[in-house]
C-alpha positions as CSV (number, residue, x, y, z in Angstrom):
1,X,-3.2,-33.9,19.3
2,X,-3.4,-31.9,16.1
3,X,-6.0,-32.8,13.6
4,X,-5.8,-31.9,9.8
5,X,-8.7,-30.2,8.2
6,X,-8.3,-29.9,4.7
7,X,-9.4,-32.2,2.1
8,X,-7.1,-34.1,-0.4
9,X,-9.4,-36.6,-2.0
10,X,-8.5,-35.3,-5.6
11,X,-4.9,-35.0,-5.0
12,X,-4.9,-38.5,-3.5
13,X,-6.8,-39.8,-6.8
14,X,-4.6,-38.1,-8.7
15,X,-1.3,-39.5,-7.0
16,X,-2.9,-43.0,-7.5
17,X,-3.2,-42.6,-11.1
18,X,0.3,-41.1,-11.6
19,X,2.0,-44.0,-9.9
20,X,0.6,-46.3,-12.2
21,X,2.3,-44.5,-15.1
22,X,5.6,-42.9,-13.5
23,X,7.9,-44.2,-11.3
24,X,6.7,-43.0,-7.9
25,X,4.0,-41.2,-9.4
26,X,6.5,-37.9,-10.1
27,X,9.0,-36.9,-12.7
28,X,11.5,-35.9,-9.8
29,X,11.9,-37.7,-6.6
30,X,11.5,-35.1,-3.9
31,X,8.1,-34.4,-4.9
32,X,6.7,-37.8,-3.9
33,X,7.1,-36.6,-0.3
34,X,8.5,-39.6,0.7
35,X,11.1,-37.8,3.3
36,X,7.5,-36.5,5.1
37,X,5.0,-39.0,4.4
38,X,1.8,-38.6,3.0
39,X,0.3,-37.6,-0.6
40,X,2.1,-34.9,-2.7
41,X,-0.3,-32.0,-3.3
42,X,-1.0,-31.7,-7.3
43,X,-1.4,-28.1,-8.1
44,X,-3.6,-26.8,-10.6
45,X,-2.8,-23.0,-10.8
46,X,-0.6,-20.2,-8.9
47,X,-0.4,-16.3,-8.8
48,X,2.1,-14.5,-6.9
49,X,3.4,-16.1,-4.0
50,X,0.0,-18.5,-3.5
51,X,-0.5,-21.9,-5.1
52,X,-3.7,-23.6,-5.3
53,X,-4.1,-27.4,-5.5
54,X,-7.0,-29.8,-7.4
55,X,-8.7,-30.0,-4.3
56,X,-9.1,-26.0,-3.8
57,X,-6.8,-25.6,-1.2
58,X,-4.6,-22.5,-1.5
59,X,-1.1,-22.2,0.0
60,X,1.7,-19.8,0.7
61,X,4.5,-21.0,-1.5
62,X,8.1,-21.2,-0.1
63,X,9.2,-23.9,-3.0
64,X,8.7,-21.5,-5.7
65,X,9.7,-24.4,-8.3
66,X,13.0,-25.0,-6.3
67,X,14.5,-21.5,-7.0
68,X,13.4,-20.1,-10.3
69,X,10.4,-18.1,-9.2
70,X,12.1,-15.2,-7.8
71,X,9.6,-12.9,-8.7
72,X,6.4,-15.2,-8.2
73,X,4.3,-17.0,-10.1
74,X,2.4,-16.0,-13.5
75,X,4.3,-12.5,-13.3
76,X,2.5,-10.4,-15.6
77,X,5.7,-9.2,-17.6
78,X,6.9,-12.7,-17.6
79,X,3.8,-14.1,-18.9
80,X,4.0,-11.3,-21.7
81,X,7.5,-11.9,-22.7
82,X,6.7,-15.6,-23.0
83,X,3.6,-15.2,-25.1
84,X,5.1,-13.0,-27.3
85,X,8.1,-15.0,-27.9
86,X,5.5,-18.1,-28.5
87,X,3.8,-16.6,-30.9
88,X,7.0,-16.1,-33.0
89,X,7.8,-20.1,-32.8
90,X,9.0,-22.6,-29.9
91,X,12.4,-23.4,-31.1
92,X,14.3,-23.2,-34.4
93,X,17.4,-25.2,-33.9
94,X,19.3,-22.0,-34.9
95,X,20.5,-18.8,-33.1
96,X,18.5,-16.0,-32.0
97,X,19.2,-12.7,-30.9
98,X,17.4,-13.3,-27.3
99,X,20.6,-15.7,-26.7
100,X,23.0,-12.7,-27.2
101,X,21.0,-10.5,-25.1
102,X,20.3,-12.8,-22.1
103,X,24.4,-14.0,-22.6
104,X,25.4,-10.2,-22.3
105,X,23.0,-9.4,-19.3
106,X,24.5,-12.2,-17.2
107,X,27.8,-11.7,-18.2
108,X,27.9,-7.9,-17.2
109,X,26.9,-9.3,-14.0
110,X,29.7,-11.8,-13.2
111,X,33.3,-10.3,-12.9
112,X,35.8,-12.6,-14.8
113,X,33.0,-14.6,-16.9
114,X,33.6,-13.5,-20.5
115,X,31.4,-16.2,-22.5
116,X,28.5,-18.4,-21.9
117,X,26.9,-21.5,-23.1
118,X,23.4,-22.4,-22.6
119,X,22.0,-25.8,-22.0
120,X,18.8,-27.0,-20.6
121,X,19.3,-28.1,-17.2
122,X,21.6,-27.7,-14.0
123,X,22.8,-31.4,-14.4
124,X,24.0,-30.2,-18.3
125,X,25.6,-27.4,-16.8
126,X,27.6,-29.2,-14.6
127,X,28.3,-32.5,-16.5
128,X,29.7,-30.1,-19.4
129,X,31.9,-27.7,-17.0
130,X,33.2,-30.7,-15.6
131,X,34.6,-31.9,-18.9
132,X,35.6,-28.5,-20.1
133,X,37.8,-28.5,-16.8
134,X,39.4,-31.8,-17.6
135,X,40.2,-30.8,-21.2
136,X,41.7,-27.4,-19.9
137,X,43.8,-28.8,-17.2
138,X,44.6,-32.2,-18.9
139,X,43.8,-33.8,-15.3
140,X,41.1,-36.3,-14.8
141,X,40.2,-35.9,-10.7
142,X,37.2,-33.9,-9.3
143,X,36.8,-33.0,-5.8
144,X,33.2,-32.1,-4.6
145,X,31.9,-31.5,-1.4
146,X,29.7,-34.3,0.6
147,X,26.0,-32.9,0.6
148,X,26.6,-30.5,-2.4
149,X,24.7,-31.5,-5.6
150,X,25.5,-31.0,-8.8
151,X,22.8,-32.6,-10.8
152,X,22.7,-36.5,-11.6
153,X,25.7,-36.4,-13.0
154,X,27.4,-40.0,-13.2
155,X,30.9,-38.8,-11.7
156,X,29.0,-36.9,-9.0
157,X,26.5,-39.5,-7.4
158,X,29.3,-40.8,-5.0
159,X,28.9,-42.2,-1.6
160,X,30.5,-39.7,1.4
161,X,33.1,-42.2,2.0
162,X,36.0,-41.0,4.5
163,X,36.8,-37.4,3.0
164,X,39.7,-36.4,0.9
165,X,41.7,-40.1,1.6
166,X,39.3,-42.1,-0.4
167,X,38.1,-41.7,-4.1
168,X,34.5,-42.1,-4.7
169,X,32.0,-45.4,-4.6
170,X,28.8,-44.9,-6.4
171,X,25.7,-43.9,-4.6
172,X,23.7,-45.1,-7.3
173,X,23.0,-48.0,-8.9
174,X,23.9,-48.0,-12.8
175,X,27.0,-45.5,-12.2
176,X,30.2,-47.5,-12.8
177,X,32.6,-47.4,-10.4
178,X,35.1,-46.7,-12.8
179,X,33.5,-43.2,-13.4
180,X,33.2,-42.2,-9.7
181,X,36.7,-43.3,-8.9
182,X,37.8,-40.0,-10.5
183,X,35.9,-38.0,-7.8
184,X,37.0,-37.2,-4.5
185,X,34.8,-36.2,-1.6
186,X,35.4,-33.8,1.2
187,X,33.2,-32.1,3.6
188,X,32.1,-28.6,2.9
189,X,33.6,-25.9,4.7
190,X,36.5,-27.7,5.6
191,X,39.5,-26.2,3.7
192,X,41.6,-29.0,5.8
193,X,40.3,-31.9,3.7
194,X,40.7,-29.8,0.4
195,X,44.5,-29.6,1.4
196,X,44.7,-33.3,2.1
197,X,43.3,-33.9,-1.3
198,X,45.8,-31.8,-3.0
199,X,48.5,-33.4,-1.0
200,X,47.3,-36.9,-1.7
201,X,46.7,-36.6,-5.5
202,X,49.5,-33.9,-6.7
203,X,49.0,-32.4,-10.4
204,X,46.1,-34.6,-11.1
205,X,43.1,-32.8,-9.7
206,X,41.2,-30.8,-12.5
207,X,38.6,-29.0,-10.5
208,X,37.0,-28.5,-7.1
209,X,33.3,-28.0,-7.7
210,X,31.2,-26.7,-5.1
211,X,28.1,-24.8,-4.4
212,X,29.4,-21.4,-3.0
213,X,26.5,-21.7,-0.6
214,X,25.3,-24.8,-0.1
215,X,21.5,-25.5,-0.7
216,X,20.9,-28.9,-1.1
217,X,21.5,-30.3,2.5
218,X,19.3,-27.6,3.7
219,X,20.8,-24.1,3.5
220,X,24.5,-23.6,5.0
221,X,26.5,-20.6,4.2
222,X,30.3,-20.4,3.5
223,X,32.1,-20.0,6.7
224,X,34.3,-16.8,6.6
225,X,37.3,-17.4,4.6
226,X,36.1,-20.6,3.0
227,X,35.6,-19.7,-0.6
228,X,38.8,-17.5,-0.5
229,X,40.6,-20.3,0.8
230,X,39.2,-22.6,-1.9
231,X,40.5,-20.0,-4.5
232,X,43.8,-19.8,-3.0
233,X,44.4,-23.7,-3.1
234,X,43.5,-23.7,-6.7
235,X,45.7,-21.2,-7.8
236,X,48.6,-22.8,-5.7
237,X,47.7,-26.6,-7.4
238,X,47.0,-25.5,-10.8
239,X,43.5,-26.5,-10.8
240,X,40.2,-24.8,-11.7
241,X,37.4,-23.6,-9.0
242,X,34.0,-24.3,-10.4
243,X,31.0,-22.2,-8.3
244,X,27.6,-24.0,-9.0
245,X,25.2,-21.1,-8.6
246,X,22.5,-23.1,-10.5
247,X,20.6,-22.3,-7.4
248,X,22.5,-18.9,-5.9
249,X,23.1,-16.9,-9.1
250,X,20.7,-13.9,-8.9
251,X,19.2,-15.2,-6.1
252,X,21.5,-13.8,-3.4
253,X,22.2,-10.9,-4.9
254,X,22.5,-9.4,-8.7
255,X,25.1,-11.7,-10.2
256,X,25.5,-14.5,-7.0
257,X,27.4,-15.8,-4.6
258,X,30.5,-14.9,-6.2
259,X,29.5,-11.2,-6.3
260,X,28.1,-11.5,-2.4
261,X,31.6,-12.6,-1.5
262,X,33.9,-11.2,-4.0
263,X,35.2,-14.4,-5.0
264,X,36.2,-15.4,-8.6
265,X,35.7,-18.8,-9.9
266,X,37.0,-20.2,-13.4
267,X,33.6,-21.5,-14.2
268,X,30.4,-20.9,-13.0
269,X,27.3,-23.2,-13.4
270,X,23.7,-21.4,-13.7
271,X,20.3,-22.2,-14.0
272,X,17.0,-21.7,-12.5
273,X,16.5,-17.6,-12.3
274,X,18.2,-17.4,-15.4
275,X,15.6,-19.4,-17.5
276,X,12.6,-17.6,-15.0
277,X,10.5,-21.1,-14.6
278,X,11.5,-22.3,-18.0
279,X,14.1,-25.2,-18.6
280,X,17.6,-23.7,-18.7
281,X,21.2,-23.9,-17.7
282,X,24.5,-22.4,-18.6
283,X,28.3,-22.5,-18.2
284,X,30.5,-19.5,-18.3
285,X,34.4,-18.8,-17.8
286,X,36.8,-16.5,-19.4
287,X,37.5,-16.8,-22.9
288,X,40.6,-18.7,-22.6
289,X,38.8,-21.8,-21.1
290,X,35.3,-21.3,-22.9
291,X,37.0,-20.8,-26.4
292,X,37.8,-24.6,-26.0
293,X,34.1,-25.5,-26.5
294,X,32.7,-26.6,-29.8
295,X,32.7,-25.4,-32.3
296,X,35.6,-22.9,-31.5
297,X,37.6,-25.8,-30.0
298,X,37.7,-29.4,-29.5
299,X,35.7,-30.1,-26.4
300,X,32.0,-31.3,-27.6
301,X,28.8,-30.3,-26.0
302,X,25.0,-30.0,-27.9
303,X,21.7,-29.9,-27.4
304,X,18.7,-29.6,-29.7
305,X,16.8,-26.9,-27.5
306,X,19.6,-25.0,-25.8
307,X,19.2,-21.4,-26.0
308,X,15.5,-21.7,-27.2
309,X,13.7,-18.4,-27.7
310,X,10.8,-19.2,-24.9
311,X,13.5,-19.9,-21.8
312,X,15.6,-16.9,-23.3
313,X,12.5,-14.5,-23.2
314,X,11.3,-15.5,-19.7
315,X,14.9,-15.5,-18.3
316,X,15.3,-11.6,-19.8
317,X,11.9,-10.5,-18.2
318,X,12.7,-11.9,-14.8
319,X,16.2,-10.4,-15.0
320,X,14.8,-7.1,-16.0
321,X,12.3,-7.2,-13.3
322,X,15.4,-8.1,-10.7
323,X,17.5,-4.7,-12.2
324,X,14.8,-2.6,-10.4
325,X,16.9,-0.4,-7.9
326,X,15.4,-1.6,-4.6
327,X,14.6,-5.2,-5.6
328,X,17.1,-7.3,-3.4
329,X,16.7,-4.8,-0.5
330,X,13.0,-5.7,-0.7
331,X,14.0,-9.5,-0.7
332,X,16.4,-9.3,1.9
333,X,13.9,-7.0,4.5
334,X,11.0,-9.8,4.0
335,X,13.5,-12.8,4.1
336,X,15.1,-11.5,7.3
337,X,11.6,-11.0,8.8
338,X,10.5,-14.7,8.2
339,X,14.0,-16.0,9.5
340,X,13.8,-14.1,12.7
341,X,10.0,-14.9,12.9
342,X,10.6,-18.4,12.8
343,X,13.5,-18.4,15.0
344,X,11.6,-16.7,17.7
345,X,8.2,-18.7,17.5
346,X,10.4,-21.9,17.9
347,X,12.2,-20.4,20.9
348,X,9.0,-19.2,22.4
349,X,7.8,-22.7,22.3
350,X,11.1,-24.2,23.2
351,X,11.6,-25.9,20.1
352,X,15.1,-26.4,19.2
353,X,15.7,-24.7,16.1
354,X,18.6,-23.3,14.0
355,X,17.5,-21.0,11.3
356,X,20.1,-20.5,8.2
357,X,19.8,-17.6,5.9
358,X,21.6,-15.9,3.2
359,X,19.3,-13.4,1.1
360,X,16.2,-14.8,0.1
361,X,17.1,-18.4,0.8
362,X,16.2,-19.9,4.4
363,X,16.3,-23.0,6.0
364,X,15.2,-23.9,9.6
365,X,17.0,-26.9,10.8
366,X,15.3,-28.8,13.9
367,X,18.4,-29.6,15.4
368,X,18.3,-32.0,18.7
369,X,19.8,-29.4,21.0
370,X,19.3,-25.6,21.2
371,X,22.1,-23.3,19.7
372,X,23.6,-26.3,17.5
373,X,25.2,-24.8,14.6
374,X,24.7,-26.2,11.4
375,X,27.8,-25.9,8.9
376,X,28.2,-28.9,6.9
377,X,26.4,-32.4,6.0
378,X,27.3,-34.2,9.1
379,X,25.5,-31.5,10.9
380,X,22.4,-31.4,8.7
381,X,21.9,-34.9,9.0
382,X,22.0,-35.1,12.6
383,X,19.1,-33.3,12.5
384,X,15.4,-34.1,13.9
385,X,13.6,-35.2,10.6
386,X,10.8,-36.7,12.0
387,X,9.9,-33.4,13.7
388,X,10.5,-31.5,10.5
389,X,7.9,-34.0,8.9
390,X,5.4,-33.2,11.6
391,X,6.1,-29.5,11.2
392,X,5.8,-29.9,7.3
393,X,2.4,-31.3,7.7
394,X,1.0,-29.0,9.9
395,X,2.1,-26.2,8.2
396,X,0.7,-27.5,5.0
397,X,-2.7,-28.2,6.6
398,X,-2.5,-24.4,7.8
399,X,-2.1,-23.0,4.4
400,X,1.7,-22.9,4.0
401,X,3.9,-25.0,1.4
402,X,7.2,-26.0,2.4
403,X,9.6,-28.2,0.3
404,X,9.3,-31.5,1.4
405,X,12.3,-32.3,3.2
406,X,14.5,-31.2,5.8
407,X,17.5,-31.0,3.4
408,X,15.6,-28.7,0.8
409,X,16.1,-24.5,0.9
410,X,13.0,-22.3,1.5
411,X,12.8,-19.7,-1.4
412,X,11.3,-16.1,-0.6
413,X,10.0,-14.0,-4.0
414,X,9.2,-10.7,-4.7
415,X,5.8,-11.6,-4.4
416,X,5.8,-12.6,-0.8
417,X,4.3,-9.3,1.0
418,X,4.1,-8.9,4.9
419,X,0.8,-10.7,4.7
420,X,2.2,-13.5,3.5
421,X,5.1,-13.3,6.1
422,X,2.4,-12.5,8.9
423,X,0.1,-15.5,8.1
424,X,3.4,-17.8,7.7
425,X,4.8,-17.0,11.3
426,X,1.0,-17.6,12.4
427,X,1.2,-20.8,11.2
428,X,4.5,-21.5,12.3
429,X,3.6,-20.6,16.0
430,X,0.8,-23.0,16.0
431,X,3.2,-25.6,14.5
432,X,5.8,-25.2,17.1
433,X,3.0,-25.2,19.8
434,X,1.6,-28.4,18.7
435,X,5.3,-30.1,18.6
436,X,6.0,-29.2,21.9
437,X,2.8,-30.6,23.5
438,X,3.3,-33.7,21.2
439,X,6.8,-34.3,23.3
């Protein structure tokens, strides 16, 4: 039996205090460790690929604030850019040149995207893009994939239901059924269900919204031809195709998944990396669509802190670092080393594991039988979450900080080096060995 060694007394005390003043003691649910049990670690500081909690424990970090920190924590150039911007003022409620510079840089990387509107979160981006899609097409229905997450937008918090034949019912109290009744849920990687939706609701679907690489039910890549098929079906039926690249934008390659797979959506949602770790979101599209947004057009959307100079400067500095010639090649190499090492270590201990990876996004699934492929929500939720929780806590105790859920993606940064990967794989070998012995 494995016995934890690290002290967590200060985090336990801090969590007890937090629970008295915040729901679950956190500002976002997954941080509470409910999926894995135990007490969340309260982080004091971070540098590069390592974070330190208030008990003084250091960890190699694969959360990376759930994606934005692709150049690592407290990168010198990013900190310098934020500091300079801070010295000039935090926000003005007026346009700045930094907005234009970041907009130009983003749009230059996304073929087909000609205009962009900055907001403050991925949720805002998705909510605004869906409103725009409905206004542009004059239609009301939205198609989304079961297990894909587009923020806590009322219309998209829907139960899985029975695929394309049923309109959505709310998955959260407080969401009116009348709102989710305009949402159709289908399985990711199933073109057949999308086709069925278009057949059942002809000339009613405004938009098909999808994570081009699903990252919120663990990491699940699109199957060959899937994204191309979505593009074709939307064209045939007069619907818009929306890629939610809040997670994948500038993560899997310069630009994002639409560049990697050479598929042009009509609308793109962005976030995370384009703000470099500060709150940001954006939605983009061709001029003929984006000019419908106020004040150019009638589709209203506004935000007090949208495009604030701190987030813009942080995003610019991050993207400048990513534009270095070999940046994505280095990320690819180190991420592949991590994924292959995890698979080999699990196989050595005879622990069934499937490792999905696209670029610097990685997810090991604790499948229940060797060789099982994870291609959609049903496959993901059939995995052994108890085994993942055991793995998570052993890794945490051995100095590796993972997302606290089987259904979250790991993120590798340019700050992860060979030493960090070797240390991670050494910990994983121990964890798999313990899990095998427990059985």
